[in-house]
Steps between C-alpha positions, in 0.01 A plus 500: 500500500862399431819644352535440126806292413676640190766349274703824504831500686514741793743792480592783734383762252152503356493534121261751354198411291145378534597136547868496600681172445794543739860397430564268206714261702492325834691769689342432839351147477167647611182544298250784528174489690242774454202620691422393852377209694237465767751575779644821350435869555312706241812656341637156405163383365526744206563314173793733426695374805783267400719306740755217503402137548733204535362197316641273772288663772139377502248737653122474511423834338665473157298375208379583153242753396261423220414767247199454277459739210141557397464646151 
């Protein structure tokens, strides 16, 4: 299991809503990662957890999650 890399910009305050999009501009130069990776504790593995991620820092537990909608 890996963190989900998001296109949202990271901000100090979390916006409200079901799928918050974060700040509209590049205020911190960091993107959002959600959920947890295989090396994290259970509280970070929740899909609601959002944290900062610098695009210039490669780590082995950030990736994409695939969602398949079955009608």
